[in-house]
BAROBA-67680 format. One record per residue (C-alpha): residue number from 1; x, y, z. Coordinates in nm, 3 decimals, padded with zeros to 5 digits. Layout:
<rec rolum="NUM" c1="X" c2="Y" c3="Z"/>
...
END
This chain:
<rec rolum="1" c1="09.475" c2="09.019" c3="09.472"/>
<rec rolum="2" c1="09.758" c2="09.245" c3="09.341"/>
<rec rolum="3" c1="09.985" c2="09.468" c3="09.615"/>
<rec rolum="4" c1="09.910" c2="09.842" c3="09.631"/>
<rec rolum="5" c1="10.182" c2="10.030" c3="09.684"/>
<rec rolum="6" c1="10.188" c2="10.455" c3="09.783"/>
<rec rolum="7" c1="10.388" c2="10.619" c3="09.532"/>
<rec rolum="8" c1="10.351" c2="10.951" c3="09.498"/>
<rec rolum="9" c1="10.576" c2="11.009" c3="09.202"/>
<rec rolum="10" c1="10.347" c2="10.831" c3="08.941"/>
<rec rolum="11" c1="10.390" c2="10.824" c3="08.582"/>
<rec rolum="12" c1="10.391" c2="10.605" c3="08.334"/>
<rec rolum="13" c1="10.782" c2="10.438" c3="08.289"/>
<rec rolum="14" c1="10.999" c2="10.244" c3="08.460"/>
<rec rolum="15" c1="11.042" c2="10.393" c3="08.856"/>
<rec rolum="16" c1="11.272" c2="10.227" c3="09.140"/>
<rec rolum="17" c1="11.061" c2="10.173" c3="09.484"/>
<rec rolum="18" c1="11.212" c2="10.298" c3="09.779"/>
<rec rolum="19" c1="11.330" c2="10.078" c3="10.045"/>
<rec rolum="20" c1="11.151" c2="09.999" c3="10.263"/>
<rec rolum="21" c1="10.851" c2="09.930" c3="10.040"/>
<rec rolum="22" c1="11.106" c2="09.731" c3="09.822"/>
<rec rolum="23" c1="11.160" c2="09.505" c3="10.143"/>
<rec rolum="24" c1="10.801" c2="09.427" c3="10.181"/>
<rec rolum="25" c1="10.746" c2="09.298" c3="09.843"/>
<rec rolum="26" c1="11.068" c2="09.137" c3="09.814"/>
<rec rolum="27" c1="11.099" c2="08.999" c3="10.204"/>
<rec rolum="28" c1="10.732" c2="08.986" c3="10.298"/>
<rec rolum="29" c1="10.517" c2="08.919" c3="09.984"/>
<rec rolum="30" c1="10.819" c2="08.728" c3="09.782"/>
<rec rolum="31" c1="10.728" c2="08.930" c3="09.507"/>
<rec rolum="32" c1="10.891" c2="08.790" c3="09.181"/>
<rec rolum="33" c1="10.997" c2="08.993" c3="08.868"/>
<rec rolum="34" c1="10.714" c2="08.985" c3="08.639"/>
<rec rolum="35" c1="10.436" c2="09.008" c3="08.903"/>
<rec rolum="36" c1="10.160" c2="09.246" c3="08.835"/>
<rec rolum="37" c1="10.107" c2="09.536" c3="09.074"/>
<rec rolum="38" c1="09.922" c2="09.849" c3="09.200"/>
<rec rolum="39" c1="10.029" c2="10.202" c3="09.215"/>
<rec rolum="40" c1="09.877" c2="10.452" c3="09.405"/>
<rec rolum="41" c1="09.940" c2="10.838" c3="09.442"/>
<rec rolum="42" c1="09.744" c2="10.965" c3="09.736"/>
<rec rolum="43" c1="09.622" c2="11.190" c3="09.485"/>
<rec rolum="44" c1="09.319" c2="11.024" c3="09.302"/>
<rec rolum="45" c1="09.581" c2="10.844" c3="09.025"/>
<rec rolum="46" c1="09.568" c2="10.452" c3="08.990"/>
<rec rolum="47" c1="09.869" c2="10.283" c3="08.772"/>
<rec rolum="48" c1="09.901" c2="09.905" c3="08.686"/>
<rec rolum="49" c1="10.274" c2="09.849" c3="08.661"/>
<rec rolum="50" c1="10.462" c2="09.501" c3="08.677"/>
<rec rolum="51" c1="10.771" c2="09.408" c3="08.845"/>
<rec rolum="52" c1="11.129" c2="09.405" c3="08.638"/>
<rec rolum="53" c1="11.402" c2="09.377" c3="08.861"/>
<rec rolum="54" c1="11.345" c2="09.212" c3="09.255"/>
<rec rolum="55" c1="11.665" c2="09.282" c3="09.537"/>
<rec rolum="56" c1="11.611" c2="09.257" c3="09.886"/>
<rec rolum="57" c1="11.612" c2="09.625" c3="09.882"/>
<rec rolum="58" c1="11.520" c2="09.790" c3="09.568"/>
<rec rolum="59" c1="11.280" c2="09.639" c3="09.366"/>
<rec rolum="60" c1="11.185" c2="09.795" c3="08.996"/>
<rec rolum="61" c1="10.819" c2="09.858" c3="08.854"/>
<rec rolum="62" c1="10.781" c2="09.944" c3="08.521"/>
<rec rolum="63" c1="10.410" c2="10.131" c3="08.506"/>
<rec rolum="64" c1="10.211" c2="10.057" c3="08.165"/>
<rec rolum="65" c1="09.895" c2="10.252" c3="08.222"/>
<rec rolum="66" c1="09.794" c2="10.535" c3="08.480"/>
<rec rolum="67" c1="09.412" c2="10.684" c3="08.512"/>
<rec rolum="68" c1="09.182" c2="10.873" c3="08.756"/>
<rec rolum="69" c1="08.962" c2="10.659" c3="08.961"/>
<rec rolum="70" c1="08.739" c2="10.809" c3="09.217"/>
<rec rolum="71" c1="08.606" c2="10.557" c3="09.510"/>
<rec rolum="72" c1="08.602" c2="10.871" c3="09.782"/>
<rec rolum="73" c1="08.328" c2="11.007" c3="09.992"/>
<rec rolum="74" c1="08.092" c2="11.261" c3="09.802"/>
<rec rolum="75" c1="08.055" c2="11.393" c3="10.142"/>
<rec rolum="76" c1="08.415" c2="11.524" c3="10.256"/>
<rec rolum="77" c1="08.381" c2="11.412" c3="10.667"/>
<rec rolum="78" c1="08.600" c2="11.562" c3="10.891"/>
<rec rolum="79" c1="08.654" c2="11.317" c3="11.144"/>
<rec rolum="80" c1="08.726" c2="11.469" c3="11.478"/>
<rec rolum="81" c1="08.857" c2="11.243" c3="11.713"/>
<rec rolum="82" c1="08.923" c2="11.293" c3="12.092"/>
<rec rolum="83" c1="09.273" c2="11.127" c3="12.175"/>
<rec rolum="84" c1="09.185" c2="10.759" c3="12.322"/>
<rec rolum="85" c1="09.444" c2="10.514" c3="12.535"/>
<rec rolum="86" c1="09.576" c2="10.190" c3="12.390"/>
<rec rolum="87" c1="09.547" c2="10.095" c3="12.049"/>
<rec rolum="88" c1="09.215" c2="10.221" c3="12.041"/>
<rec rolum="89" c1="09.330" c2="10.562" c3="11.818"/>
<rec rolum="90" c1="09.490" c2="10.352" c3="11.594"/>
<rec rolum="91" c1="09.216" c2="10.103" c3="11.538"/>
<rec rolum="92" c1="08.987" c2="10.481" c3="11.469"/>
<rec rolum="93" c1="09.276" c2="10.615" c3="11.219"/>
<rec rolum="94" c1="09.227" c2="10.265" c3="11.072"/>
<rec rolum="95" c1="08.850" c2="10.201" c3="11.012"/>
<rec rolum="96" c1="08.776" c2="10.565" c3="10.985"/>
<rec rolum="97" c1="09.007" c2="10.560" c3="10.637"/>
<rec rolum="98" c1="08.814" c2="10.214" c3="10.511"/>
<rec rolum="99" c1="08.511" c2="10.407" c3="10.567"/>
<rec rolum="100" c1="08.593" c2="10.690" c3="10.371"/>
<rec rolum="101" c1="08.727" c2="10.995" c3="10.604"/>
<rec rolum="102" c1="08.895" c2="11.243" c3="10.385"/>
<rec rolum="103" c1="09.052" c2="11.433" c3="10.728"/>
<rec rolum="104" c1="09.164" c2="11.310" c3="11.044"/>
<rec rolum="105" c1="09.179" c2="11.551" c3="11.363"/>
<rec rolum="106" c1="09.307" c2="11.424" c3="11.676"/>
<rec rolum="107" c1="09.142" c2="11.626" c3="11.919"/>
<rec rolum="108" c1="09.288" c2="11.717" c3="12.316"/>
<rec rolum="109" c1="08.949" c2="11.677" c3="12.458"/>
<rec rolum="110" c1="08.904" c2="11.849" c3="12.836"/>
<rec rolum="111" c1="08.817" c2="11.454" c3="12.960"/>
<rec rolum="112" c1="09.054" c2="11.330" c3="12.711"/>
<rec rolum="113" c1="09.267" c2="11.048" c3="12.940"/>
<rec rolum="114" c1="09.579" c2="11.040" c3="12.679"/>
<rec rolum="115" c1="09.769" c2="11.328" c3="12.664"/>
<rec rolum="116" c1="10.011" c2="11.446" c3="12.401"/>
<rec rolum="117" c1="10.283" c2="11.709" c3="12.361"/>
<rec rolum="118" c1="10.587" c2="11.823" c3="12.158"/>
<rec rolum="119" c1="10.801" c2="11.558" c3="12.088"/>
<rec rolum="120" c1="10.550" c2="11.290" c3="12.164"/>
<rec rolum="121" c1="10.295" c2="11.422" c3="12.009"/>
<rec rolum="122" c1="10.459" c2="11.513" c3="11.649"/>
<rec rolum="123" c1="10.582" c2="11.110" c3="11.640"/>
<rec rolum="124" c1="10.248" c2="10.971" c3="11.729"/>
<rec rolum="125" c1="10.045" c2="11.188" c3="11.517"/>
<rec rolum="126" c1="10.301" c2="11.012" c3="11.214"/>
<rec rolum="127" c1="10.216" c2="10.679" c3="11.336"/>
<rec rolum="128" c1="09.903" c2="10.726" c3="11.281"/>
<rec rolum="129" c1="10.031" c2="10.897" c3="10.887"/>
<rec rolum="130" c1="10.150" c2="10.572" c3="10.829"/>
<rec rolum="131" c1="09.845" c2="10.365" c3="10.918"/>
<rec rolum="132" c1="09.583" c2="10.583" c3="10.723"/>
<rec rolum="133" c1="09.873" c2="10.512" c3="10.409"/>
<rec rolum="134" c1="09.817" c2="10.132" c3="10.484"/>
<rec rolum="135" c1="09.474" c2="10.109" c3="10.515"/>
<rec rolum="136" c1="09.441" c2="10.345" c3="10.194"/>
<rec rolum="137" c1="09.659" c2="10.087" c3="10.020"/>
<rec rolum="138" c1="09.452" c2="09.789" c3="10.201"/>
<rec rolum="139" c1="09.098" c2="09.947" c3="10.093"/>
<rec rolum="140" c1="09.129" c2="10.025" c3="09.771"/>
<rec rolum="141" c1="09.102" c2="10.387" c3="09.794"/>
<rec rolum="142" c1="09.339" c2="10.629" c3="09.583"/>
<rec rolum="143" c1="09.333" c2="10.917" c3="09.841"/>
<rec rolum="144" c1="09.514" c2="10.916" c3="10.152"/>
<rec rolum="145" c1="09.329" c2="11.092" c3="10.414"/>
<rec rolum="146" c1="09.484" c2="11.364" c3="10.627"/>
<rec rolum="147" c1="09.567" c2="11.332" c3="10.959"/>
<rec rolum="148" c1="09.649" c2="11.697" c3="11.145"/>
<rec rolum="149" c1="09.803" c2="11.776" c3="11.429"/>
<rec rolum="150" c1="09.660" c2="11.739" c3="11.742"/>
<rec rolum="151" c1="09.431" c2="12.047" c3="11.815"/>
<rec rolum="152" c1="09.249" c2="12.188" c3="12.066"/>
<rec rolum="153" c1="08.845" c2="12.260" c3="12.044"/>
<rec rolum="154" c1="08.850" c2="12.579" c3="11.978"/>
<rec rolum="155" c1="09.115" c2="12.557" c3="11.694"/>
<rec rolum="156" c1="08.848" c2="12.327" c3="11.548"/>
<rec rolum="157" c1="08.556" c2="12.566" c3="11.552"/>
<rec rolum="158" c1="08.795" c2="12.843" c3="11.474"/>
<rec rolum="159" c1="08.872" c2="12.629" c3="11.162"/>
<rec rolum="160" c1="08.555" c2="12.530" c3="11.095"/>
<rec rolum="161" c1="08.396" c2="12.893" c3="11.129"/>
<rec rolum="162" c1="08.669" c2="12.977" c3="10.843"/>
<rec rolum="163" c1="08.606" c2="12.723" c3="10.614"/>
<rec rolum="164" c1="08.338" c2="12.743" c3="10.319"/>
<rec rolum="165" c1="08.009" c2="12.743" c3="10.321"/>
<rec rolum="166" c1="07.719" c2="12.600" c3="10.325"/>
<rec rolum="167" c1="07.879" c2="12.318" c3="10.624"/>
<rec rolum="168" c1="07.727" c2="12.065" c3="10.857"/>
<rec rolum="169" c1="07.911" c2="12.012" c3="11.194"/>
<rec rolum="170" c1="07.796" c2="11.783" c3="11.452"/>
<rec rolum="171" c1="07.906" c2="11.593" c3="11.743"/>
<rec rolum="172" c1="07.779" c2="11.262" c3="11.872"/>
<rec rolum="173" c1="07.535" c2="11.265" c3="12.192"/>
<rec rolum="174" c1="07.406" c2="10.975" c3="12.295"/>
<rec rolum="175" c1="07.138" c2="11.198" c3="12.462"/>
<rec rolum="176" c1="07.047" c2="11.442" c3="12.156"/>
<rec rolum="177" c1="06.669" c2="11.485" c3="12.083"/>
<rec rolum="178" c1="06.778" c2="11.425" c3="11.693"/>
<rec rolum="179" c1="06.949" c2="11.115" c3="11.557"/>
<rec rolum="180" c1="07.179" c2="11.135" c3="11.262"/>
<rec rolum="181" c1="06.966" c2="10.968" c3="11.041"/>
<rec rolum="182" c1="06.693" c2="11.292" c3="11.024"/>
<rec rolum="183" c1="06.983" c2="11.539" c3="11.060"/>
<rec rolum="184" c1="07.001" c2="11.812" c3="10.793"/>
<rec rolum="185" c1="07.308" c2="11.716" c3="10.577"/>
<rec rolum="186" c1="07.460" c2="11.959" c3="10.328"/>
<rec rolum="187" c1="07.809" c2="12.026" c3="10.228"/>
<rec rolum="188" c1="08.150" c2="11.921" c3="10.372"/>
<rec rolum="189" c1="08.075" c2="11.747" c3="10.718"/>
<rec rolum="190" c1="08.259" c2="11.823" c3="11.042"/>
<rec rolum="191" c1="08.238" c2="11.528" c3="11.255"/>
<rec rolum="192" c1="08.304" c2="11.508" c3="11.667"/>
<rec rolum="193" c1="08.355" c2="11.222" c3="11.877"/>
<rec rolum="194" c1="08.371" c2="11.274" c3="12.252"/>
<rec rolum="195" c1="08.628" c2="11.071" c3="12.424"/>
<rec rolum="196" c1="08.573" c2="10.792" c3="12.682"/>
<rec rolum="197" c1="08.421" c2="11.025" c3="12.929"/>
<rec rolum="198" c1="08.204" c2="11.238" c3="12.722"/>
<rec rolum="199" c1="08.240" c2="11.549" c3="12.662"/>
<rec rolum="200" c1="08.200" c2="11.853" c3="12.970"/>
<rec rolum="201" c1="07.941" c2="12.126" c3="12.987"/>
<rec rolum="202" c1="08.161" c2="12.351" c3="12.891"/>
<rec rolum="203" c1="08.243" c2="12.211" c3="12.559"/>
<rec rolum="204" c1="07.918" c2="12.120" c3="12.424"/>
<rec rolum="205" c1="07.822" c2="12.474" c3="12.528"/>
<rec rolum="206" c1="08.085" c2="12.613" c3="12.316"/>
<rec rolum="207" c1="07.990" c2="12.360" c3="12.038"/>
<rec rolum="208" c1="07.635" c2="12.474" c3="12.049"/>
<rec rolum="209" c1="07.720" c2="12.847" c3="12.061"/>
<rec rolum="210" c1="07.970" c2="12.751" c3="11.732"/>
<rec rolum="211" c1="07.675" c2="12.608" c3="11.536"/>
<rec rolum="212" c1="07.759" c2="12.255" c3="11.603"/>
<rec rolum="213" c1="07.436" c2="12.039" c3="11.648"/>
<rec rolum="214" c1="07.395" c2="11.732" c3="11.934"/>
<rec rolum="215" c1="07.316" c2="11.443" c3="11.746"/>
<rec rolum="216" c1="07.289" c2="11.021" c3="11.855"/>
<rec rolum="217" c1="07.370" c2="10.729" c3="11.689"/>
<rec rolum="218" c1="07.080" c2="10.498" c3="11.775"/>
<rec rolum="219" c1="06.960" c2="10.438" c3="12.135"/>
<rec rolum="220" c1="07.254" c2="10.302" c3="12.305"/>
<rec rolum="221" c1="07.611" c2="10.486" c3="12.422"/>
<rec rolum="222" c1="07.875" c2="10.351" c3="12.230"/>
<rec rolum="223" c1="08.219" c2="10.322" c3="12.308"/>
<rec rolum="224" c1="08.436" c2="10.616" c3="12.205"/>
<rec rolum="225" c1="08.633" c2="10.414" c3="11.921"/>
<rec rolum="226" c1="08.322" c2="10.281" c3="11.802"/>
<rec rolum="227" c1="08.110" c2="10.599" c3="11.757"/>
<rec rolum="228" c1="08.299" c2="10.731" c3="11.448"/>
<rec rolum="229" c1="08.279" c2="10.434" c3="11.224"/>
<rec rolum="230" c1="07.900" c2="10.411" c3="11.340"/>
<rec rolum="231" c1="07.873" c2="10.748" c3="11.217"/>
<rec rolum="232" c1="08.022" c2="10.671" c3="10.929"/>
<rec rolum="233" c1="07.858" c2="10.398" c3="10.806"/>
<rec rolum="234" c1="07.506" c2="10.613" c3="10.890"/>
<rec rolum="235" c1="07.630" c2="10.870" c3="10.664"/>
<rec rolum="236" c1="07.756" c2="10.665" c3="10.366"/>
<rec rolum="237" c1="07.429" c2="10.484" c3="10.381"/>
<rec rolum="238" c1="07.282" c2="10.812" c3="10.368"/>
<rec rolum="239" c1="07.496" c2="10.841" c3="10.042"/>
<rec rolum="240" c1="07.430" c2="10.589" c3="09.893"/>
<rec rolum="241" c1="07.747" c2="10.421" c3="09.891"/>
<rec rolum="242" c1="07.579" c2="10.027" c3="09.993"/>
END
């Protein structure tokens, strides 16, 4: 399998890769001149290239062809994931990217154990963006999902209200009367995932007043780091991706 590299100024011709990417190719992958690689710009274009020169901190490639490639979900799903502890958030970002999420919003929910503010929050969001880039490269996506700054529930709802219609917003609730497979889905989808301890009563009431619908993912209670992945898979099946 050819290496896939994010290169945002993709065009036919010769290009020098940045030091970090060059080091990964030259040192980690031990790439050689003449080897083929795939470049993608994160905006839907993909290019075929050949390595023309290899140094430890500078690799040069020649792009011979560029095309627009569509491997994205037709549902335009925004995953709003409540902050979770340890490496669970990294896992969700990586797998949600692989499963086609268009946007990922970290949510500071009322019962989120992880608290991030200021510089720590900015650094963590940048870390998650890097994970999304790597997962996009690995999974063959040509678009990189946007990782939004950490938001409150009020901010998420305000943005949703201002977004174009038609649109759908659902929050996962293991005790909801309707399953995700039965819910009416149209337009861009906002998918809300609660924290380890679940949504608070106030949060559920706020989402319901805004028009968000509670849905369940099967008869069992899922962990927060599992819920988004199950829901994204279910939606992909509904969209005919499998």
